[in-house]
C-alpha positions in Angstrom: -80.1 -124.2 -2.6 -81.8 -120.9 -2.8 -85.8 -122.8 -2.9 -88.4 -119.5 -3.0 -89.9 -118.8 -5.6 -90.1 -114.8 -8.0 -93.4 -113.9 -5.8 -91.3 -115.1 -2.4 -89.0 -112.6 -3.6 -91.7 -109.8 -3.9 -93.4 -110.4 -1.2 -90.0 -109.8 0.7 -89.1 -107.0 -1.2 -92.9 -105.5 -0.5 -92.5 -105.7 3.4 -89.0 -104.9 3.9 -87.6 -102.2 6.0 -85.1 -100.3 4.5 -82.5 -98.4 5.7 -80.5 -94.5 4.3 -78.8 -93.4 7.3 -74.8 -93.1 7.7 -73.4 -95.3 9.5 -71.1 -92.6 12.2 -69.1 -93.6 15.4 -70.9 -96.8 15.9 -74.5 -95.0 15.1 -76.5 -94.6 12.2 -76.7 -90.8 11.5 -78.6 -88.4 8.8 -76.3 -86.2 7.3 -75.9 -82.3 8.9 -77.9 -80.5 5.7 -80.5 -83.3 6.6 -79.7 -83.6 2.9 -80.7 -86.8 1.1 -81.1 -88.4 -1.8 -83.2 -90.7 -3.6 -82.6 -94.4 -4.1 -83.8 -95.5 -7.4 -84.3 -99.1 -8.0 -83.2 -100.2 -11.7 -86.4 -102.1 -12.0 -89.4 -99.8 -11.9 -87.7 -96.9 -11.2 -89.5 -97.3 -7.6 -87.8 -95.4 -5.0 -86.6 -97.6 -2.1 -85.6 -94.8 0.3 -84.5 -91.8 0.6 -80.8 -91.8 1.5 -78.1 -90.1 3.6 -76.1 -87.4 1.5 -73.0 -86.7 3.1 -71.2 -83.6 3.2 -67.6 -82.1 4.5 -69.4 -82.2 8.3 -70.4 -85.4 7.8 -67.0 -86.7 6.5 -65.1 -85.0 9.2 -67.1 -86.6 11.7 -66.6 -90.1 10.2 -62.8 -88.8 10.5 -62.8 -87.9 13.7 -63.9 -91.3 14.8 -61.6 -93.0 12.9 -58.9 -91.4 14.2 -60.0 -91.7 17.8 -61.0 -95.9 17.9 -56.9 -96.2 15.6 -55.4 -93.3 18.4 -57.0 -95.3 21.6 -56.2 -98.5 19.8 -59.4 -99.9 21.2 -58.9 -102.2 17.7 -55.5 -102.2 16.6 -53.8 -102.9 19.8 -56.4 -105.2 20.5 -55.3 -108.9 20.6 -55.1 -110.4 17.1 -56.7 -113.9 17.7 -59.5 -111.7 19.6 -59.8 -109.1 16.3 -60.1 -112.0 14.1 -62.7 -113.5 16.6 -64.8 -110.3 15.6 -64.3 -110.5 12.3 -65.8 -114.3 11.7 -68.8 -113.5 14.3 -69.6 -110.8 11.0 -68.9 -113.2 8.3 -71.1 -115.2 9.8 -74.2 -112.5 10.8 -73.4 -111.8 6.9 -74.3 -115.8 6.2 -77.3 -115.3 8.2 -78.7 -112.3 7.3 -77.3 -113.8 3.1 -81.0 -113.6 1.7 -81.3 -109.8 3.2 -78.5 -108.9 1.8 -79.0 -110.7 -1.9 -82.5 -109.0 -1.4 -80.9 -105.5 -0.8 -78.4 -105.6 -3.3 -80.3 -106.9 -6.6 -83.6 -104.0 -5.5 -80.6 -101.6 -5.5 -78.5 -102.8 -8.4 -80.5 -104.4 -10.7 -78.1 -107.3 -10.3 -80.5 -111.2 -10.8 -81.0 -112.8 -7.4 -79.8 -116.0 -8.7 -76.3 -114.0 -8.7 -76.5 -112.0 -5.4 -77.7 -115.3 -3.1 -74.7 -117.3 -4.8 -72.2 -115.5 -5.8 -71.9 -111.5 -5.0 -73.0 -112.2 -0.9 -71.0 -115.5 -0.1 -68.5 -114.1 -1.6 -68.2 -110.9 0.6 -68.5 -113.4 3.6 -65.9 -115.4 2.5 -63.1 -112.5 2.1 -64.2 -111.4 5.5 -63.2 -114.6 6.7 -60.5 -115.3 4.3 -58.3 -112.1 6.2 -59.7 -112.5 9.5 -58.1 -116.6 9.4 -54.7 -114.2 7.9 -54.8 -112.3 11.2 -52.9 -114.7 13.2 -50.7 -116.4 10.6 -49.5 -113.4 9.2 -45.5 -112.9 10.9 -42.8 -110.2 10.5 -38.7 -111.1 10.1 -35.8 -111.3 11.7 -33.8 -109.5 9.3 -30.0 -111.3 8.8 -27.3 -108.9 10.4 -23.9 -108.7 12.9 -24.2 -110.2 15.3 -24.2 -107.6 17.7 -27.6 -106.1 15.8 -30.9 -107.3 16.2 -33.0 -106.3 12.9 -36.7 -106.7 13.0 -39.2 -106.7 10.7 -43.1 -105.8 11.9 -46.1 -104.8 9.9 -48.3 -102.2 11.2 -51.7 -100.9 10.3 -51.1 -97.4 8.5 -55.1 -95.7 10.6 -57.1 -94.0 9.1 -58.3 -96.1 5.5 -60.9 -94.7 3.3 -62.0 -96.9 0.6 -64.4 -95.6 -2.6 -66.4 -98.5 -4.4 -67.8 -98.7 -7.6 -71.8 -99.7 -8.1 -71.0 -102.6 -10.1 -70.3 -104.8 -7.5 -71.6 -102.8 -3.8 -70.9 -105.3 -1.8 -68.0 -107.9 -2.8 -65.5 -104.7 -3.6 -66.5 -103.1 -1.3 -65.3 -106.7 1.4 -61.8 -107.2 -0.8 -60.8 -102.6 0.2 -62.5 -103.2 4.5 -61.8 -106.8 5.3 -57.8 -106.8 5.0 -57.6 -102.4 6.2 -60.0 -103.8 9.1 -58.1 -107.3 9.7 -54.6 -105.2 10.0 -55.9 -102.6 12.4 -56.5 -99.6 11.0 -60.3 -98.0 11.3 -62.2 -98.0 7.8 -64.2 -95.4 6.3 -66.3 -96.8 3.2 -67.6 -94.6 0.4 -70.3 -96.5 -1.4 -71.6 -95.5 -5.1 -74.6 -93.1 -4.7 -75.7 -95.5 -7.2 -76.1 -98.7 -5.0 -75.0 -97.5 -1.3 -77.5 -99.8 0.3 -76.0 -102.8 1.7 -72.8 -101.0 2.6 -75.4 -99.5 5.5 -76.5 -102.4 6.6 -73.3 -104.5 6.9 -72.0 -101.7 9.1 -74.5 -102.5 11.5 -74.0 -106.1 11.1 -70.5 -105.2 11.7 -71.3 -103.3 15.0 -73.3 -106.7 16.6 -70.7 -108.4 15.7 -68.4 -106.4 18.2 -66.3 -103.8 15.8 -65.7 -100.7 18.2 -67.6 -97.5 17.4 -65.4 -95.8 15.0 -63.5 -98.5 13.4 -65.6 -99.1 10.8 -67.9 -96.0 9.3 -69.9 -95.3 6.3 -70.8 -91.9 4.4 -73.0 -92.2 1.4 -73.2 -89.3 -1.0 -72.1 -88.0 -4.7 -68.5 -87.6 -5.1 -67.9 -84.9 -2.8 -67.6 -87.1 -0.1 -64.9 -89.1 -1.9 -63.1 -86.2 -2.9 -63.3 -84.5 0.9 -61.6 -88.4 1.5 -59.3 -88.1 -0.4 -58.4 -83.9 0.4 -58.4 -85.2 4.1 -55.6 -84.6 5.6 -55.7 -86.7 8.9 -56.9 -89.9 6.2 -53.4 -92.2 5.9 -54.7 -94.1 3.1 -57.4 -94.2 0.4 -58.2 -97.3 -2.3 -60.6 -97.0 -4.9 -62.2 -98.3 -8.0 -63.5 -97.0 -10.6 -63.1 -94.6 -13.7 -59.8 -93.7 -15.2 -61.1 -89.5 -14.5 -62.2 -89.7 -11.0 -58.9 -91.9 -10.2 -56.5 -89.0 -11.9 -58.6 -86.6 -9.5 -58.2 -88.4 -6.1 -54.7 -88.6 -6.5 -54.2 -85.3 -7.0 -56.6 -84.3 -3.9 -54.1 -87.1 -2.0 -51.3 -84.7 -3.7 -52.9 -81.4 -2.2 -53.4 -82.7 1.1 -50.6 -85.2 3.4 -49.3 -87.0 0.4 -51.9 -90.7 1.3 -51.3 -93.5 -0.1 -53.2 -94.1 -3.0 -54.3 -97.4 -4.2 -55.9 -97.3 -7.6 -57.9 -99.8 -9.9 -59.5 -98.1 -12.8 -60.7 -99.0 -16.0 -60.4 -102.0 -18.0 -60.7 -103.1 -21.9 -60.4 -106.8 -22.2 -60.6 -109.1 -25.2 -61.0 -112.6 -26.2 -59.1 -113.8 -28.9 -60.1 -117.3 -30.8 -57.9 -118.5 -33.3 -58.9 -121.9 -35.7 -57.1 -124.3 -34.0 -59.5 -124.2 -30.6 -60.5 -127.9 -29.1 -64.6 -126.2 -28.5 -65.9 -123.5 -30.2 -68.9 -124.1 -28.3 -67.7 -123.5 -24.9 -65.2 -120.7 -26.6 -68.4 -119.3 -27.6 -70.1 -119.8 -24.4 -67.1 -118.3 -22.2 -67.1 -115.7 -24.5 -70.7 -114.7 -24.0 -70.7 -115.1 -20.3 -67.2 -112.8 -19.9 -69.5 -110.1 -21.6 -73.0 -110.4 -20.5 -72.6 -111.3 -17.0 -73.9 -109.1 -14.5 -75.5 -107.3 -17.4 -72.3 -106.2 -18.7 -71.1 -104.2 -15.7 -67.4 -105.8 -15.0 -64.2 -103.8 -15.5 -62.8 -107.1 -17.1 -65.6 -107.9 -19.4 -65.0 -109.4 -22.9 -65.9 -106.5 -25.2 -64.2 -107.6 -28.0 -64.0 -110.8 -29.8 -60.5 -110.7 -32.2 -61.7 -113.9 -34.0 -60.1 -115.4 -36.8 -61.7 -115.3 -40.5 -61.6 -118.8 -40.9 -63.7 -119.6 -37.7 -65.7 -116.3 -37.9 -68.9 -116.9 -39.5 -69.6 -120.3 -37.3 -67.9 -119.1 -34.1 -70.5 -115.8 -33.7 -73.2 -118.3 -35.3 -72.4 -119.6 -31.6 -71.8 -116.6 -29.3 -75.4 -115.3 -30.6 -76.7 -118.2 -29.7 -75.5 -117.8 -26.0 -75.9 -114.6 -25.5 -80.0 -115.7 -26.0 -79.1 -117.7 -22.7 -79.3 -114.1 -21.2 -83.0 -112.8 -21.9 -83.4 -109.6 -19.7 -86.4 -110.2 -17.0 -87.0 -109.0 -13.9 -84.0 -109.8 -11.2 -86.6 -111.1 -8.5 -87.2 -114.4 -10.8 -84.9 -116.2 -10.3 -84.4 -118.4 -13.2 -83.6 -115.0 -15.4 -79.4 -114.3 -15.6 -80.2 -110.6 -16.7 -81.3 -107.7 -14.7 -81.5 -104.0 -16.0 -78.3 -101.5 -16.5 -77.4 -99.9 -12.9 -79.6 -96.1 -13.7 -80.5 -93.8 -16.7 -77.0 -92.5 -16.5 -75.4 -96.0 -17.1 -78.7 -97.1 -19.8 -77.4 -93.8 -21.7 -74.2 -94.2 -22.1 -74.9 -97.8 -23.4 -77.3 -96.5 -25.5 -74.9 -93.9 -27.1 -72.2 -97.0 -27.6 -74.7 -99.1 -29.0 -75.8 -96.6 -32.1 -71.8 -96.3 -32.5 -72.0 -99.7 -32.9 -74.7 -99.7 -36.1 -73.0 -96.9 -37.7 -69.3 -98.5 -37.9 -70.0 -102.0 -38.2 -73.0 -104.5 -38.1 -75.7 -105.6 -36.1 -75.9 -109.1 -35.6 -78.2 -109.4 -32.6 -79.2 -107.5 -30.4 -79.2 -103.7 -30.0 -83.1 -102.9 -28.3 -84.2 -101.5 -25.0 -87.4 -104.2 -24.2 -89.8 -104.7 -20.9 -89.6 -100.2 -21.4 -93.2 -100.5 -19.4 -91.7 -101.5 -16.4 -89.8 -98.3 -16.6 -86.8 -100.2 -16.0 -83.7 -100.0 -17.5 -83.4 -103.5 -20.3 -81.2 -104.3 -22.6 -80.6 -106.6 -25.3 -77.5 -108.9 -25.4 -76.2 -107.4 -28.4 -72.8 -108.4 -30.6 -72.2 -106.2 -33.7 -69.1 -107.4 -36.5 -66.4 -105.1 -37.3 -64.3 -106.3 -39.9 -60.4 -106.1 -39.2 -59.9 -103.4 -41.7 -62.6 -101.2 -39.4 -61.2 -101.7 -36.2 -59.7 -98.5 -36.1 -63.3 -96.4 -35.6 -64.6 -99.3 -32.7 -65.6 -98.0 -29.7 -63.5 -98.3 -27.2 -64.5 -97.8 -23.5 -66.2 -100.8 -22.3 -70.2 -101.2 -23.2 -72.5 -103.8 -22.8 -72.6 -104.9 -26.1 -69.8 -106.8 -27.4 -68.4 -106.6 -30.7 -66.2 -109.3 -33.1 -63.5 -108.7 -35.6 -62.7 -110.7 -38.3 -59.3 -111.4 -38.5 -56.3 -111.0 -35.2 -52.9 -109.2 -36.1 
């Protein structure tokens, strides 16, 4: 268990050296255009570092390096146990640098340090370890055929894989994509969100230190442009994306316009919790409902942003949810006792504020709804619950937002 205090984390943050360059072909690089964008912490709007704003030349360089690495089989042709050893070394380095990565993630995205040290970074390292261990345990098949024939099924890498990842779990969701892709021998180009690019750059350097050959793992930070260019690129064989439905449609269109590359999309989300009168433990259900919407500041694609509650237990259950929500008082995320940090940036904060205003018009505010800690410059919002009668359900805001809504009947 980490014993560092709020003051300890603040002191480390004050002296931390943060890297903002892209990582291409085994080396840190400025963007060819020399353009950068400011990486701003949502904690207090402090500029953490200027990050390379990659464009077409940078994407081309990353794809060229990844293609060369794949074609020469420097990684794909490595003995499986040797690839496994490299990935296990990488995971070990992630654990060795756990506190550094956790601090980067917290400063960059606003996640509580208690979560980044206990959940995000350990889970990302575990993901790399899991796929590393799977390398020499996944086999092909011998297909039953006529006796004079031999039928074999083998599993082979697809080639160059692009991964475009969101800002809510920057390191963990990146690991879900690059770990399996690398384990089977692909080359990878990771495009992190411009809202939270810092851990991606740092783990690329750790990957190189662990022994991944140059060109096998590349990171191209930037806005929407690198993702679009990767989707359009004829030398990218597969692209995986997690994020909005609108952007997912654009990626699929770009893939179709280029080389019909394989596309893997994880889009959107709107998840209700349903509570009925026969629930054996309302206190436990209320805590689970609060955790489902307020964990990670509600920035989760499976966030339980709606509660469908039977009218016979509505009043009692709403009171318990409100009590459970109080455990999520917003605070400075470098304080280990804090469980709710700021919204990731101004754009998302304003979107949340707009949904809260919609909730005020269409339902009854039960708790929260206000911006807090405004003097810090950060984007902090109280845990918020609205009650919307079943008769008004068709007018409820439809998208995920950080405020939960409660409806009083299930049909």
